[in-house]
VEXTOR-14532 format. One record per residue (C-alpha): chain; x, y, z; residue number from 1; residue in three letters. Coordinates in nm, 3 decimals, decimal comma, padded with zeros to 5 digits. Layout:
BEGIN
   chaine        c1        c2        c3   num   residu
        A         X         Y         Z   NUM      ALA
...
END
This chain:
BEGIN
   chaine        c1        c2        c3   num   residu
        A   -00,250    02,247   -02,947     1      MET
        A   -00,196    02,467   -02,638     2      PRO
        A   -00,510    02,605   -02,476     3      VAL
        A   -00,534    02,920   -02,267     4      LEU
        A   -00,591    02,834   -01,901     5      GLN
        A   -00,742    03,074   -01,643     6      PRO
        A   -00,398    03,113   -01,481     7      ASP
        A   -00,190    03,118   -01,802     8      SER
        A    00,063    03,400   -01,814     9      ARG
        A   -00,066    03,613   -02,103    10      ILE
        A    00,107    03,924   -02,234    11      TYR
        A   -00,105    04,170   -02,432    12      VAL
        A    00,133    04,404   -02,617    13      ALA
        A   -00,040    04,732   -02,694    14      GLY
        A   -00,316    04,698   -02,434    15      HIS
        A   -00,398    05,069   -02,438    16      ARG
        A   -00,475    05,074   -02,809    17      GLY
        A   -00,802    04,994   -02,981    18      LEU
        A   -00,719    04,628   -03,051    19      VAL
        A   -00,514    04,549   -02,741    20      GLY
        A   -00,772    04,704   -02,513    21      GLY
        A   -01,048    04,493   -02,664    22      ALA
        A   -00,837    04,176   -02,633    23      ILE
        A   -00,758    04,256   -02,269    24      LEU
        A   -01,128    04,307   -02,189    25      SER
        A   -01,218    03,984   -02,368    26      ARG
        A   -00,958    03,789   -02,170    27      LEU
        A   -01,081    03,939   -01,843    28      GLN
        A   -01,440    03,851   -01,931    29      ALA
        A   -01,329    03,493   -02,001    30      ALA
        A   -01,184    03,466   -01,648    31      GLY
        A   -00,812    03,502   -01,721    32      HIS
        A   -00,639    03,645   -01,414    33      THR
        A   -00,268    03,633   -01,495    34      ASN
        A   -00,254    03,912   -01,752    35      LEU
        A    00,068    04,104   -01,820    36      ILE
        A    00,068    04,458   -01,959    37      THR
        A    00,307    04,750   -01,995    38      ARG
        A    00,243    05,099   -02,127    39      THR
        A    00,478    05,237   -02,391    40      SER
        A    00,633    05,458   -02,124    41      ARG
        A    00,700    05,156   -01,904    42      GLU
        A    00,839    04,946   -02,189    43      LEU
        A    00,957    05,080   -02,525    44      ASP
        A    00,906    04,784   -02,758    45      LEU
        A    01,152    04,940   -03,004    46      ARG
        A    01,430    04,883   -02,748    47      ASP
        A    01,562    04,529   -02,798    48      GLN
        A    01,746    04,506   -02,465    49      ALA
        A    01,444    04,632   -02,272    50      ALA
        A    01,214    04,382   -02,444    51      VAL
        A    01,452    04,092   -02,373    52      ARG
        A    01,476    04,193   -02,006    53      ASP
        A    01,097    04,214   -01,982    54      PHE
        A    01,046    03,865   -02,129    55      PHE
        A    01,319    03,723   -01,903    56      ALA
        A    01,151    03,868   -01,595    57      ALA
        A    00,783    03,804   -01,679    58      GLU
        A    00,811    03,474   -01,873    59      ARG
        A    00,478    03,501   -02,059    60      PRO
        A    00,338    03,177   -02,201    61      GLN
        A    00,108    03,341   -02,457    62      PHE
        A    00,156    03,670   -02,642    63      VAL
        A   -00,098    03,883   -02,830    64      PHE
        A    00,110    04,123   -03,040    65      LEU
        A   -00,130    04,413   -03,092    66      ALA
        A    00,122    04,693   -03,040    67      ALA
        A    00,186    04,910   -03,345    68      ALA
        A    00,222    05,263   -03,472    69      LYS
        A   -00,101    05,315   -03,666    70      VAL
        A   -00,280    05,593   -03,850    71      GLY
        A   -00,484    05,690   -04,153    72      GLY
        A   -00,380    05,808   -04,500    73      ILE
        A   -00,255    06,149   -04,378    74      LEU
        A   -00,038    06,005   -04,100    75      ALA
        A    00,098    05,724   -04,318    76      ASN
        A    00,185    05,963   -04,599    77      SER
        A    00,346    06,221   -04,368    78      THR
        A    00,557    05,992   -04,147    79      TYR
        A    00,657    05,686   -04,356    80      PRO
        A    00,998    05,653   -04,187    81      ALA
        A    00,842    05,631   -03,841    82      GLN
        A    00,573    05,388   -03,956    83      PHE
        A    00,832    05,158   -04,112    84      LEU
        A    01,099    05,177   -03,842    85      PHE
        A    00,873    05,165   -03,536    86      ASP
        A    00,665    04,873   -03,661    87      ASN
        A    00,968    04,677   -03,782    88      LEU
        A    01,139    04,717   -03,446    89      MET
        A    00,831    04,632   -03,241    90      ILE
        A    00,767    04,312   -03,437    91      ALA
        A    01,130    04,200   -03,453    92      ALA
        A    01,193    04,257   -03,083    93      ASN
        A    00,875    04,096   -02,952    94      VAL
        A    00,880    03,795   -03,186    95      ILE
        A    01,248    03,726   -03,127    96      ASN
        A    01,216    03,762   -02,748    97      ALA
        A    00,915    03,528   -02,755    98      ALA
        A    01,134    03,269   -02,926    99      HIS
        A    01,432    03,322   -02,696   100      GLU
        A    01,223    03,286   -02,381   101      HIS
        A    01,011    02,988   -02,480   102      GLY
        A    00,670    03,146   -02,537   103      VAL
        A    00,417    02,870   -02,603   104      THR
        A    00,222    03,062   -02,864   105      LYS
        A    00,220    03,409   -03,020   106      LEU
        A   -00,049    03,580   -03,227   107      LEU
        A    00,088    03,857   -03,450   108      ASN
        A   -00,173    04,104   -03,574   109      LEU
        A   -00,138    04,288   -03,903   110      GLY
        A   -00,367    04,463   -04,148   111      SER
        A   -00,545    04,417   -04,479   112      SER
        A   -00,305    04,673   -04,631   113      CYS
        A   -00,047    04,391   -04,666   114      ILE
        A   -00,216    04,286   -04,990   115      TYR
        A   -00,133    04,434   -05,332   116      PRO
        A   -00,318    04,752   -05,425   117      ARG
        A   -00,488    04,595   -05,728   118      LEU
        A   -00,519    04,236   -05,607   119      ALA
        A   -00,835    04,048   -05,712   120      PRO
        A   -01,133    04,092   -05,480   121      GLN
        A   -01,210    03,957   -05,230   122      PRO
        A   -00,857    03,936   -05,093   123      LEU
        A   -00,736    03,580   -05,042   124      LYS
        A   -00,441    03,498   -04,815   125      GLU
        A   -00,241    03,361   -05,108   126      GLU
        A   -00,237    03,706   -05,276   127      TYR
        A    00,034    03,822   -05,035   128      LEU
        A    00,348    03,941   -05,218   129      LEU
        A    00,194    03,904   -05,566   130      THR
        A    00,197    04,272   -05,668   131      GLY
        A    00,277    04,636   -05,579   132      PRO
        A    00,141    04,782   -05,256   133      LEU
        A   -00,070    05,095   -05,210   134      GLU
        A    00,171    05,392   -05,198   135      ASP
        A   -00,012    05,579   -04,922   136      THR
        A    00,052    05,307   -04,663   137      ASN
        A    00,338    05,111   -04,816   138      ARG
        A    00,576    05,169   -04,523   139      ALA
        A    00,328    05,029   -04,272   140      TYR
        A    00,242    04,738   -04,500   141      ALA
        A    00,607    04,641   -04,553   142      VAL
        A    00,661    04,629   -04,175   143      ALA
        A    00,352    04,412   -04,129   144      LYS
        A    00,458    04,177   -04,410   145      ILE
        A    00,799    04,145   -04,246   146      ALA
        A    00,630    04,046   -03,919   147      ALA
        A    00,436    03,768   -04,095   148      ILE
        A    00,754    03,643   -04,260   149      GLU
        A    00,936    03,654   -03,926   150      LEU
        A    00,668    03,444   -03,756   151      CYS
        A    00,675    03,193   -04,041   152      ASP
        A    01,056    03,179   -04,037   153      SER
        A    01,065    03,102   -03,665   154      TYR
        A    00,804    02,833   -03,728   155      ARG
        A    01,011    02,683   -04,012   156      THR
        A    01,349    02,699   -03,839   157      GLN
        A    01,257    02,638   -03,475   158      TYR
        A    00,903    02,497   -03,477   159      GLY
        A    00,768    02,804   -03,297   160      ALA
        A    00,389    02,821   -03,277   161      ASP
        A    00,367    03,179   -03,404   162      PHE
        A    00,061    03,274   -03,612   163      ILE
        A   -00,056    03,590   -03,790   164      SER
        A   -00,407    03,734   -03,803   165      GLY
        A   -00,490    04,006   -04,057   166      MET
        A   -00,792    04,215   -03,954   167      PRO
        A   -00,980    04,434   -04,196   168      THR
        A   -01,051    04,799   -04,106   169      ASN
        A   -01,140    04,818   -03,738   170      LEU
        A   -01,351    05,054   -03,531   171      TYR
        A   -01,518    05,071   -03,192   172      GLY
        A   -01,480    05,199   -02,835   173      PRO
        A   -01,126    05,317   -02,768   174      GLY
        A   -01,061    05,422   -03,127   175      ASP
        A   -00,840    05,717   -03,225   176      ASN
        A   -01,056    06,022   -03,298   177      PHE
        A   -00,769    06,267   -03,362   178      ASP
        A   -00,840    06,402   -03,710   179      LEU
        A   -00,468    06,427   -03,789   180      LYS
        A   -00,404    06,058   -03,734   181      GLY
        A   -00,733    05,870   -03,732   182      SER
        A   -00,876    05,625   -03,982   183      HIS
        A   -01,174    05,707   -04,199   184      VAL
        A   -01,460    05,578   -03,980   185      LEU
        A   -01,369    05,748   -03,649   186      PRO
        A   -01,269    06,064   -03,840   187      ALA
        A   -01,609    06,081   -04,009   188      LEU
        A   -01,788    06,003   -03,685   189      LEU
        A   -01,615    06,286   -03,503   190      ARG
        A   -01,668    06,528   -03,793   191      LYS
        A   -02,041    06,453   -03,796   192      MET
        A   -02,073    06,493   -03,420   193      ILE
        A   -01,880    06,822   -03,420   194      ASP
        A   -02,081    06,954   -03,714   195      ALA
        A   -02,414    06,859   -03,555   196      LYS
        A   -02,322    07,025   -03,226   197      GLU
        A   -02,190    07,338   -03,402   198      ALA
        A   -02,492    07,365   -03,627   199      GLY
        A   -02,273    07,340   -03,936   200      ALA
        A   -02,442    07,288   -04,271   201      LYS
        A   -02,167    07,084   -04,440   202      THR
        A   -01,914    06,814   -04,355   203      VAL
        A   -01,612    06,765   -04,580   204      GLU
        A   -01,522    06,406   -04,666   205      VAL
        A   -01,178    06,323   -04,805   206      TRP
        A   -01,171    06,165   -05,149   207      GLY
        A   -01,432    06,086   -05,411   208      SER
        A   -01,640    05,858   -05,187   209      GLY
        A   -01,613    05,571   -05,436   210      THR
        A   -01,356    05,341   -05,266   211      PRO
        A   -01,507    05,033   -05,103   212      LEU
        A   -01,416    04,941   -04,747   213      ARG
        A   -01,499    04,663   -04,502   214      GLU
        A   -01,533    04,736   -04,130   215      PHE
        A   -01,506    04,500   -03,832   216      LEU
        A   -01,622    04,591   -03,482   217      TYR
        A   -01,325    04,560   -03,249   218      VAL
        A   -01,497    04,333   -02,996   219      ASP
        A   -01,557    04,085   -03,277   220      ASP
        A   -01,185    04,098   -03,356   221      LEU
        A   -01,099    04,028   -02,991   222      ALA
        A   -01,326    03,724   -02,999   223      ASP
        A   -01,153    03,608   -03,320   224      ALA
        A   -00,812    03,651   -03,160   225      CYS
        A   -00,897    03,416   -02,874   226      LEU
        A   -01,040    03,170   -03,126   227      PHE
        A   -00,718    03,178   -03,329   228      LEU
        A   -00,498    03,147   -03,022   229      MET
        A   -00,680    02,837   -02,906   230      GLU
        A   -00,763    02,661   -03,231   231      ARG
        A   -00,529    02,758   -03,515   232      VAL
        A   -00,166    02,670   -03,580   233      SER
        A   -00,050    02,733   -03,935   234      GLU
        A    00,185    02,965   -04,126   235      PRO
        A    00,090    03,265   -04,333   236      GLY
        A   -00,174    03,531   -04,276   237      PRO
        A   -00,530    03,445   -04,176   238      ILE
        A   -00,791    03,704   -04,274   239      ASN
        A   -01,030    03,839   -04,009   240      ILE
        A   -01,328    04,038   -04,133   241      GLY
        A   -01,698    04,040   -04,216   242      THR
        A   -01,675    03,960   -04,586   243      GLY
        A   -01,899    04,261   -04,665   244      GLU
        A   -01,808    04,615   -04,775   245      ASP
        A   -01,962    04,948   -04,875   246      LEU
        A   -01,849    05,270   -05,039   247      THR
        A   -01,706    05,554   -04,833   248      ILE
        A   -02,000    05,762   -04,958   249      ARG
        A   -02,249    05,511   -04,817   250      ASP
        A   -02,050    05,490   -04,494   251      LEU
        A   -02,058    05,869   -04,456   252      ALA
        A   -02,436    05,878   -04,507   253      HIS
        A   -02,484    05,593   -04,258   254      LEU
        A   -02,274    05,773   -03,995   255      ILE
        A   -02,468    06,096   -04,057   256      ALA
        A   -02,791    05,903   -04,001   257      ASP
        A   -02,665    05,742   -03,678   258      VAL
        A   -02,539    06,076   -03,542   259      VAL
        A   -02,839    06,273   -03,664   260      GLY
        A   -02,643    06,517   -03,880   261      PHE
        A   -02,884    06,651   -04,141   262      GLN
        A   -02,650    06,877   -04,341   263      GLY
        A   -02,472    06,817   -04,669   264      ASP
        A   -02,167    06,599   -04,734   265      LEU
        A   -01,897    06,754   -04,955   266      ALA
        A   -01,661    06,500   -05,112   267      PHE
        A   -01,317    06,646   -05,189   268      ASP
        A   -01,187    06,444   -05,484   269      ALA
        A   -00,854    06,629   -05,469   270      SER
        A   -00,769    06,430   -05,156   271      LYS
        A   -00,631    06,074   -05,192   272      PRO
        A   -00,870    05,782   -05,210   273      ASP
        A   -00,622    05,509   -05,122   274      GLY
        A   -00,677    05,154   -05,245   275      THR
        A   -00,993    05,126   -05,462   276      PRO
        A   -01,122    04,823   -05,271   277      ARG
        A   -01,011    04,609   -04,977   278      LYS
        A   -01,260    04,331   -04,915   279      LEU
        A   -01,133    04,030   -04,722   280      MET
        A   -01,202    03,673   -04,824   281      ASP
        A   -01,286    03,527   -04,483   282      VAL
        A   -01,374    03,177   -04,602   283      SER
        A   -01,076    03,012   -04,428   284      ARG
        A   -01,171    03,147   -04,086   285      LEU
        A   -01,539    03,072   -04,149   286      ALA
        A   -01,450    02,712   -04,237   287      ALA
        A   -01,268    02,686   -03,904   288      LEU
        A   -01,587    02,793   -03,724   289      GLY
        A   -01,567    03,168   -03,661   290      TRP
        A   -01,762    03,460   -03,809   291      SER
        A   -01,836    03,819   -03,705   292      ALA
        A   -02,171    03,891   -03,544   293      HIS
        A   -02,190    04,272   -03,497   294      THR
        A   -02,360    04,457   -03,784   295      GLY
        A   -02,215    04,789   -03,899   296      LEU
        A   -02,506    05,004   -03,782   297      ARG
        A   -02,511    04,835   -03,441   298      GLU
        A   -02,137    04,880   -03,408   299      GLY
        A   -02,160    05,247   -03,510   300      LEU
        A   -02,432    05,310   -03,252   301      GLU
        A   -02,218    05,153   -02,979   302      LYS
        A   -01,912    05,352   -03,086   303      THR
        A   -02,112    05,677   -03,099   304      TYR
        A   -02,247    05,616   -02,749   305      ALA
        A   -01,897    05,538   -02,618   306      TRP
        A   -01,752    05,855   -02,772   307      TYR
        A   -02,017    06,076   -02,614   308      LEU
        A   -01,953    05,914   -02,274   309      ALA
        A   -01,572    05,923   -02,302   310      HIS
        A   -01,505    06,228   -02,517   311      ARG
        A   -01,217    06,363   -02,309   312      GLU
        A   -01,048    06,025   -02,302   313      GLU
        A   -01,110    05,973   -02,674   314      ALA
        A   -00,943    06,302   -02,766   315      LEU
        A   -00,639    06,253   -02,541   316      THR
        A   -00,331    06,137   -02,730   317      THR
        A   -00,213    05,804   -02,594   318      ARG
END
């Protein structure tokens, strides 16, 4: 199995996002010096010709495909065409170019939303394509499922060493704190901070508070990505998570405690809850020798500290 060398040519697609940024930092910390990046302005991954030209010129040996159009329930529900088209094009162009230009290994990153809305819990990899998806993020999920199938098809037809990692809900430094497009944890964190600083007495929380969610600190994901790249070569999705979850209500109270917001939390049950539960079965990855090590409170404290130190950067649209 190919192993990353200090001078390996490594392309991190989406290096300015939450996941890609963490992977890039992890690679740098591990002593990798031949890292290839492009911003979305420098390279539009939806443009097939541009992606092919880039791979022909740079000849990466390893690819971390972390580029994606992402967002929470509001963004997914409002812009399904963009979420489906953009993510389909990004995956198809990068995976195909990796094949055409002889990439040694590619890691495609997806999401736990690929699994059916009412699949048994915890979510096992074999539950993929066994039932209907959650409506609020179906477009994104379909694109991510297509990317998994594409990797597996190139493996079947050409022997390409393309693998797919499926992280649970992520958070951490570099997250998106824009309330119109962010996921639940960074949205709640920002709401609590703003309310505390404004002296507000109440913070509104979307939904009933009853859905269960699992959260993985992004630096743990980056560590898992290097582990997968170096030690795993098999088709199908591989779950990446903590194997533990909590209700949105409990998450909101924990964030309030970390931030020091002492007001009330108002749960708006008229807003969508999304999937009732999304807990990953992480036994396959654990059996291979990897597990997460950052607890939720510790991760929240680190993320809170980062936000306070980088507020302007955090609120600037990438």
